[in-house]
DRENKOLPA-725881 format. One line per field, with one value per residue (C-alpha): residue number from 0; residue in three letters; chain; x negated, y negated, z. Coordinates in nm, 4 decimals. Layout:
REM residues N
k: [NUM|...]
r: [ALA|...]
c: [A|...]
east: [X|...]
north: [Y|...]
up: [Z|...]
This chain:
REM residues 325
k: [0|1|2|3|4|5|6|7|8|9|10|11|12|13|14|15|16|17|18|19|20|21|22|23|24|25|26|27|28|29|30|31|32|33|34|35|36|37|38|39|40|41|42|43|44|45|46|47|48|49|50|51|52|53|54|55|56|57|58|59|60|61|62|63|64|65|66|67|68|69|70|71|72|73|74|75|76|77|78|79|80|81|82|83|84|85|86|87|88|89|90|91|92|93|94|95|96|97|98|99|100|101|102|103|104|105|106|107|108|109|110|111|112|113|114|115|116|117|118|119|120|121|122|123|124|125|126|127|128|129|130|131|132|133|134|135|136|137|138|139|140|141|142|143|144|145|146|147|148|149|150|151|152|153|154|155|156|157|158|159|160|161|162|163|164|165|166|167|168|169|170|171|172|173|174|175|176|177|178|179|180|181|182|183|184|185|186|187|188|189|190|191|192|193|194|195|196|197|198|199|200|201|202|203|204|205|206|207|208|209|210|211|212|213|214|215|216|217|218|219|220|221|222|223|224|225|226|227|228|229|230|231|232|233|234|235|236|237|238|239|240|241|242|243|244|245|246|247|248|249|250|251|252|253|254|255|256|257|258|259|260|261|262|263|264|265|266|267|268|269|270|271|272|273|274|275|276|277|278|279|280|281|282|283|284|285|286|287|288|289|290|291|292|293|294|295|296|297|298|299|300|301|302|303|304|305|306|307|308|309|310|311|312|313|314|315|316|317|318|319|320|321|322|323|324]
r: [UNK|UNK|UNK|UNK|UNK|UNK|UNK|UNK|UNK|UNK|UNK|UNK|UNK|UNK|UNK|UNK|UNK|UNK|UNK|UNK|UNK|UNK|UNK|UNK|UNK|UNK|UNK|UNK|UNK|UNK|UNK|UNK|UNK|UNK|UNK|UNK|UNK|UNK|UNK|UNK|UNK|UNK|UNK|UNK|UNK|UNK|UNK|UNK|UNK|UNK|UNK|UNK|UNK|UNK|UNK|UNK|UNK|UNK|UNK|UNK|UNK|UNK|UNK|UNK|UNK|UNK|UNK|UNK|UNK|UNK|UNK|UNK|UNK|UNK|UNK|UNK|UNK|UNK|UNK|UNK|UNK|UNK|UNK|UNK|UNK|UNK|UNK|UNK|UNK|UNK|UNK|UNK|UNK|UNK|UNK|UNK|UNK|UNK|UNK|UNK|UNK|UNK|UNK|UNK|UNK|UNK|UNK|UNK|UNK|UNK|UNK|UNK|UNK|UNK|UNK|UNK|UNK|UNK|UNK|UNK|UNK|UNK|UNK|UNK|UNK|UNK|UNK|UNK|UNK|UNK|UNK|UNK|UNK|UNK|UNK|UNK|UNK|UNK|UNK|UNK|UNK|UNK|UNK|UNK|UNK|UNK|UNK|UNK|UNK|UNK|UNK|UNK|UNK|UNK|UNK|UNK|UNK|UNK|UNK|UNK|UNK|UNK|UNK|UNK|UNK|UNK|UNK|UNK|UNK|UNK|UNK|UNK|UNK|UNK|UNK|UNK|UNK|UNK|UNK|UNK|UNK|UNK|UNK|UNK|UNK|UNK|UNK|UNK|UNK|UNK|UNK|UNK|UNK|UNK|UNK|UNK|UNK|UNK|UNK|UNK|UNK|UNK|UNK|UNK|UNK|UNK|UNK|UNK|UNK|UNK|UNK|UNK|UNK|UNK|UNK|UNK|UNK|UNK|UNK|UNK|UNK|UNK|UNK|UNK|UNK|UNK|UNK|UNK|UNK|UNK|UNK|UNK|UNK|UNK|UNK|UNK|UNK|UNK|UNK|UNK|UNK|UNK|UNK|UNK|UNK|UNK|UNK|UNK|UNK|UNK|UNK|UNK|UNK|UNK|UNK|UNK|UNK|UNK|UNK|UNK|UNK|UNK|UNK|UNK|UNK|UNK|UNK|UNK|UNK|UNK|UNK|UNK|UNK|UNK|UNK|UNK|UNK|UNK|UNK|UNK|UNK|UNK|UNK|UNK|UNK|UNK|UNK|UNK|UNK|UNK|UNK|UNK|UNK|UNK|UNK|UNK|UNK|UNK|UNK|UNK|UNK|UNK|UNK|UNK|UNK|UNK|UNK|UNK|UNK|UNK|UNK|UNK|UNK|UNK|UNK|UNK|UNK|UNK|UNK|UNK|UNK|UNK|UNK|UNK|UNK]
c: [A|A|A|A|A|A|A|A|A|A|A|A|A|A|A|A|A|A|A|A|A|A|A|A|A|A|A|A|A|A|A|A|A|A|A|A|A|A|A|A|A|A|A|A|A|A|A|A|A|A|A|A|A|A|A|A|A|A|A|A|A|A|A|A|A|A|A|A|A|A|A|A|A|A|A|A|A|A|A|A|A|A|A|A|A|A|A|A|A|A|A|A|A|A|A|A|A|A|A|A|A|A|A|A|A|A|A|A|A|A|A|A|A|A|A|A|A|A|A|A|A|A|A|A|A|A|A|A|A|A|A|A|A|A|A|A|A|A|A|A|A|A|A|A|A|A|A|A|A|A|A|A|A|A|A|A|A|A|A|A|A|A|A|A|A|A|A|A|A|A|A|A|A|A|A|A|A|A|A|A|A|A|A|A|A|A|A|A|A|A|A|A|A|A|A|A|A|A|A|A|A|A|A|A|A|A|A|A|A|A|A|A|A|A|A|A|A|A|A|A|A|A|A|A|A|A|A|A|A|A|A|A|A|A|A|A|A|A|A|A|A|A|A|A|A|A|A|A|A|A|A|A|A|A|A|A|A|A|A|A|A|A|A|A|A|A|A|A|A|A|A|A|A|A|A|A|A|A|A|A|A|A|A|A|A|A|A|A|A|A|A|A|A|A|A|A|A|A|A|A|A|A|A|A|A|A|A|A|A|A|A|A|A|A|A|A|A|A|A|A|A|A|A|A|A]
east: [-3.1911|-2.9174|-2.8075|-2.4270|-2.1893|-1.8681|-1.5926|-1.3307|-1.0982|-0.9044|-0.5137|-0.3234|-0.3620|-0.5620|-0.3834|-0.5180|-0.8885|-1.0202|-0.9024|-1.0604|-1.4030|-1.4222|-1.3215|-1.6358|-1.8607|-1.7750|-1.9695|-2.3014|-2.5050|-2.8345|-2.8612|-2.5918|-2.3634|-2.0075|-1.8754|-1.5453|-1.3712|-1.1388|-0.8923|-0.7616|-0.5559|-0.2968|-0.1858|-0.5199|-0.7306|-1.0090|-1.0943|-1.0310|-1.3051|-1.5604|-1.5758|-1.7441|-2.0122|-2.3280|-2.6747|-2.4680|-2.1310|-2.1106|-1.8082|-1.6984|-1.4428|-1.2616|-0.9535|-0.6427|-0.7218|-0.5760|-0.7337|-0.9000|-1.1164|-1.1851|-1.3510|-1.5294|-1.6826|-1.7898|-1.9377|-2.1306|-2.2195|-2.3610|-2.7390|-2.7076|-2.7397|-2.3842|-2.0695|-1.7164|-1.4434|-1.1977|-0.8770|-0.8609|-0.5145|-0.6547|-0.9104|-1.1200|-1.3026|-1.6845|-1.7694|-1.9986|-2.3205|-2.1972|-2.0560|-2.3363|-2.5813|-2.3724|-2.4934|-2.8264|-2.8449|-2.7608|-2.3788|-2.2697|-1.9370|-1.7926|-1.4207|-1.2294|-0.8673|-0.6403|-0.3979|-0.0928|0.0621|0.2774|0.2676|0.3722|0.3306|0.1279|0.3346|0.1390|-0.2173|-0.2854|-0.5480|-0.6205|-0.7474|-0.7824|-0.8400|-1.2278|-1.3568|-1.6267|-1.5882|-1.7860|-1.6625|-1.7988|-1.6766|-1.3693|-1.2591|-1.2964|-1.1057|-0.8223|-0.7700|-0.7704|-0.5049|-0.2813|-0.0308|-0.0055|-0.3144|-0.2911|-0.6553|-0.6163|-0.7060|-1.0462|-1.1199|-1.1474|-1.4684|-1.8140|-1.9823|-2.3225|-2.4006|-2.6367|-2.3609|-2.0974|-2.3653|-2.5783|-2.2264|-2.0900|-1.7722|-1.5455|-1.2036|-0.9576|-0.8729|-0.5208|-0.3960|-0.3124|-0.1416|-0.2907|-0.6278|-0.7741|-0.7041|-0.8424|-1.1770|-1.2204|-1.1482|-1.3792|-1.6503|-1.6076|-1.6727|-1.9880|-2.0675|-2.2043|-2.1218|-1.8403|-1.7947|-1.4691|-1.4134|-1.0949|-1.0798|-0.8364|-1.0678|-0.9297|-0.6297|-0.3842|-0.1525|0.2414|0.2818|0.6556|0.5122|0.2351|0.2156|0.3732|0.6894|0.7864|1.0434|1.0786|0.9994|0.6328|0.6181|0.7772|0.5505|0.2165|0.3733|0.4680|0.0790|0.0557|0.1824|-0.1062|-0.3291|-0.1958|-0.1947|-0.5684|-0.6167|-0.4347|-0.6659|-0.9890|-0.8649|-0.7423|-1.0220|-0.8552|-0.5147|-0.4558|-0.6140|-0.4374|-0.1003|-0.1632|-0.2260|0.1110|0.2774|0.0797|0.2518|0.5799|0.5892|0.4983|0.7800|1.0209|0.9062|0.9158|1.2624|1.4055|1.2557|1.3957|1.7616|1.7462|1.6468|1.8757|1.5654|1.6274|1.7681|1.7269|1.9219|1.7514|1.4349|1.5054|1.6003|1.2940|1.0952|1.3649|1.3024|0.9136|0.9523|1.2212|0.9281|0.6767|0.8845|0.6500|0.3909|0.5969|0.7407|0.4341|0.2027|0.4293|0.4636|0.8178|0.8738|0.8005|0.9980|1.3102|1.2357|1.2600|1.5609|1.7064|1.5970|1.7474|2.0526|2.1833|1.9466|2.1667|2.1681|1.7631|1.7125|1.9585|1.7259|1.4027|1.5693|1.6643|1.2984|1.1291|1.3557|1.2584|0.8742|0.8610|1.0768]
north: [-1.0653|-1.1577|-1.4826|-1.4340|-1.1691|-1.1365|-0.9385|-0.7752|-0.5955|-0.3250|-0.1859|-0.0194|-0.2707|-0.0004|-0.1946|-0.5372|-0.4322|-0.4263|-0.7458|-0.8870|-0.7222|-0.8153|-1.1875|-1.1520|-1.0150|-1.3196|-1.5551|-1.4495|-1.4771|-1.3427|-1.2399|-1.1060|-0.8297|-0.7353|-0.5378|-0.3889|-0.2495|-0.0141|-0.0055|0.3531|0.3174|0.5712|0.4823|0.6238|0.2834|0.4639|0.6583|0.3484|0.1692|0.4603|0.4032|0.1067|0.1785|0.0456|-0.1050|-0.4362|-0.2985|-0.1326|0.0332|0.1127|0.3274|0.2926|0.3813|0.1278|-0.1616|-0.4869|-0.6832|-0.8787|-0.5768|-0.5101|-0.8408|-0.7751|-0.4640|-0.6721|-0.9100|-0.7020|-0.5110|-0.8125|-0.9387|-1.2484|-1.6216|-1.6967|-1.5193|-1.4902|-1.3591|-1.2487|-1.0815|-0.7649|-0.8890|-1.2168|-1.3226|-1.6349|-1.8432|-1.8901|-2.1208|-1.9817|-2.1027|-2.4594|-2.4336|-2.2881|-2.5698|-2.8094|-2.5514|-2.6047|-2.9432|-2.9300|-2.8620|-2.6066|-2.5260|-2.5475|-2.5377|-2.6174|-2.5900|-2.2954|-2.2300|-2.0119|-1.8147|-1.5526|-1.2252|-1.4174|-1.8066|-2.0358|-2.2131|-2.4897|-2.6086|-2.6271|-2.7824|-3.0988|-3.3208|-3.6735|-3.8254|-3.7972|-3.4546|-3.4266|-3.5405|-3.4820|-3.4684|-3.4327|-3.1782|-3.3731|-3.4722|-3.1180|-2.9693|-3.2496|-3.0730|-2.7308|-2.7954|-3.0312|-2.8394|-3.0597|-2.8880|-2.5102|-2.5423|-2.2832|-2.0013|-1.8098|-1.7393|-2.0990|-2.1372|-2.0149|-2.0231|-1.9840|-1.5996|-1.7915|-1.9774|-1.6855|-1.4464|-1.6618|-1.8128|-1.4332|-1.5606|-1.2731|-1.2023|-1.1380|-0.7666|-0.7925|-1.1172|-1.0270|-1.3745|-1.6688|-1.5302|-1.7180|-2.0262|-1.9233|-1.8213|-2.1324|-2.3632|-2.1916|-2.1750|-2.5366|-2.6162|-2.5094|-2.7664|-3.0782|-3.0904|-2.9705|-3.0517|-3.0144|-2.9667|-3.0939|-2.7891|-2.4779|-2.2053|-1.9325|-1.7746|-1.6505|-1.4417|-1.3816|-1.0346|-0.8567|-0.5866|-0.7907|-0.7498|-1.0765|-1.0396|-0.6808|-0.7472|-0.4739|-0.4686|-0.3969|-0.7141|-0.8776|-0.7433|-0.8650|-1.2277|-1.2465|-1.2340|-1.5848|-1.7448|-1.6712|-1.7579|-2.1183|-2.1411|-2.0450|-2.3068|-2.5722|-2.4802|-2.5176|-2.8609|-3.0222|-3.2483|-3.4808|-3.5589|-3.5896|-3.2676|-3.1272|-3.2711|-3.1051|-2.7951|-2.8257|-2.8661|-2.5684|-2.3729|-2.5308|-2.4211|-2.0990|-2.0700|-2.2032|-1.9167|-1.6291|-1.7542|-1.7131|-1.3869|-1.2713|-1.4044|-1.2311|-0.9176|-0.9465|-0.8428|-0.7077|-1.0054|-1.2373|-1.5164|-1.5545|-1.5146|-1.8034|-1.9957|-1.9169|-2.1262|-2.3988|-2.4634|-2.4537|-2.6723|-2.9183|-2.9488|-3.0890|-3.2972|-3.6006|-3.4751|-3.3969|-3.6978|-3.8799|-3.6842|-3.4676|-3.5088|-3.6605|-3.3201|-3.1040|-3.3362|-3.2427|-2.8800|-2.8859|-3.1172|-2.8689|-2.5503|-2.7163|-2.7876|-2.4934|-2.1856|-2.0296|-2.3470|-2.3607|-1.9727|-2.0313|-2.2695|-2.1168|-1.7584|-1.9259|-2.1260|-1.7385|-1.6018|-1.8441|-1.8410|-1.4806|-1.4555]
up: [-0.2117|-0.4153|-0.5198|-0.5205|-0.3581|-0.4869|-0.2475|-0.3841|-0.1491|-0.3454|-0.2026|-0.4579|-0.7768|-1.0028|-1.3230|-1.2519|-1.1716|-1.5426|-1.6179|-1.2739|-1.2957|-1.6688|-1.5872|-1.3537|-1.6237|-1.8127|-1.5536|-1.6996|-1.4136|-1.3680|-0.9818|-0.8111|-0.6791|-0.6820|-0.3436|-0.4373|-0.1036|-0.1795|0.1528|0.1638|-0.1974|-0.2460|-0.6235|-0.8059|-0.7264|-0.5545|-0.8512|-1.0611|-0.8630|-0.8705|-1.2617|-1.1997|-0.9652|-1.0871|-0.9804|-0.9623|-0.8688|-0.5171|-0.3992|-0.0601|0.0747|0.3971|0.5973|0.5116|0.7474|0.5968|0.3537|0.6933|0.7949|0.3871|0.3366|0.6750|0.5315|0.2086|0.4452|0.6220|0.2841|0.1499|0.0807|-0.0872|-0.0460|-0.1234|-0.0844|-0.2623|-0.2441|-0.5231|-0.5098|-0.7037|-0.8723|-0.9980|-1.2317|-1.2524|-1.5833|-1.6085|-1.3355|-1.0778|-1.2232|-1.2326|-0.8883|-0.7073|-0.8312|-0.5724|-0.2818|-0.4393|-0.4169|-0.0649|0.0110|0.2525|0.0517|-0.3139|-0.3640|-0.7015|-0.8364|-0.8629|-1.1978|-1.0365|-1.2977|-1.3522|-1.5486|-1.8155|-1.8324|-1.6395|-1.3746|-1.2049|-1.0970|-0.7275|-0.5278|-0.7446|-0.4827|-0.5402|-0.9056|-0.9366|-1.0823|-0.8304|-0.4630|-0.1541|0.2444|0.5577|0.7782|0.9276|0.6004|0.4136|0.6752|0.6655|0.2966|0.3895|0.6822|0.4436|0.2872|0.0142|-0.1468|-0.1040|-0.0492|0.2621|0.0721|0.0794|-0.2871|-0.4595|-0.2425|-0.2403|0.1076|0.2372|0.3852|0.6277|0.8052|0.7828|0.9446|1.1984|1.3567|1.3280|1.1234|1.0066|0.9517|1.2370|1.1864|1.3464|1.1261|0.7771|0.6289|0.6846|0.7873|0.5240|0.6424|1.0097|0.8397|0.5899|0.9062|1.1026|0.8397|0.7502|1.1387|1.0901|0.7662|0.7296|0.3135|0.1278|-0.2921|-0.4781|-0.8150|-0.9993|-1.2149|-1.1890|-1.2304|-1.0411|-1.1255|-0.8742|-1.0553|-0.8721|-0.9038|-0.8960|-0.7156|-0.4973|-0.1154|-0.0330|-0.2783|-0.1297|0.1000|0.3749|0.7686|0.7292|0.5049|0.8220|1.0592|0.8634|0.8124|1.1619|1.1989|1.0307|1.3646|1.6269|1.3114|1.3040|1.6827|1.6811|1.3950|1.6327|1.8947|1.6717|1.5991|1.9137|1.9233|1.6264|1.6339|1.2858|1.1969|1.5193|1.3499|0.9871|1.1381|1.3527|0.9982|0.8972|1.1898|1.1491|0.7626|0.8140|1.1217|0.8717|0.5960|0.8449|0.9477|0.6191|0.5686|0.8912|0.7560|0.3788|0.5803|0.8618|1.0377|1.4045|1.6402|1.3543|1.5303|1.8108|1.6363|1.3907|1.6723|1.8911|1.5404|1.5268|1.8954|1.8345|1.5035|1.7336|2.0103|1.7480|1.5639|1.6958|1.4604|1.1883|1.1783|1.1347|0.9141|0.6916|0.3301|0.2592|0.0895|0.3991|0.5874|0.4010|0.3504|0.7475|0.8059|0.5856|0.7749|1.0818|0.9640|0.7429|0.7950|0.4934|0.3061|0.2898|0.2172|-0.0776|-0.1980|-0.1105|-0.2908|-0.6096|-0.6564|-0.5966|-0.8680|-1.1208|-1.0493|-1.0718|-1.3986]
């Protein structure tokens, strides 16, 4: 058994893979495995992956089934004490040796900050939680930091997990969910922990590419984003035992419905007016949780959306254009 498995799903990202793998090589790890899962790529990524196969790097080719299925195949193929994930068009600064020390000392999960960049420049640091460099949480305290939209700690790739917790509890990604699958996984995993550690250093570089899967707007994109709704519904069901956690999960769901409605409007998706209306009704039905627990900025965004979908979309489109340029 190795100490760390680094799982990398690949789908049509051949031009970014080398930088991703070099960032992993720079970790200077002694006992690790890299599992690249080629999810039926069509741009030459499959051949690119094969170039890197070695005693350390295992390459698995599967039919295209989405990122959730690809990550599951990586989990099942892994044989390591700890597991982490990196997307093939991102990269990570040297940190794994430092972070695994917290797991060695008794933490069940360690997470860290995120640098959000476009292809030209750094945009912002996210998942900086509190003022201390290192903070320890119990189960409920950490789950709160996942479902609170203020932090962007709902993602999968800024965390290192214990393989034993994943495999003993049969925690896998829902193959039918393509957006927010990481939130559902992170919450499910965290319900099985006693202690988590968060490090306020932005080691992971999340790159906004102009042609990334979540920026190419078409009907297939809309279908993928729609799967975020059942993901957040499942999170809400898991967290019903605690009012605040449930409320924060509701706010995540409202945020997702708002974003989905903006895509419906921009794309003029089939029956988009009635779909937007349904989302507005859902949000209004959950306003008590939003009013009590949502950050001020999110309350204003929701209020604007409920008042004018057109104006809400204009503002979001301007922001997204600026971030990607």
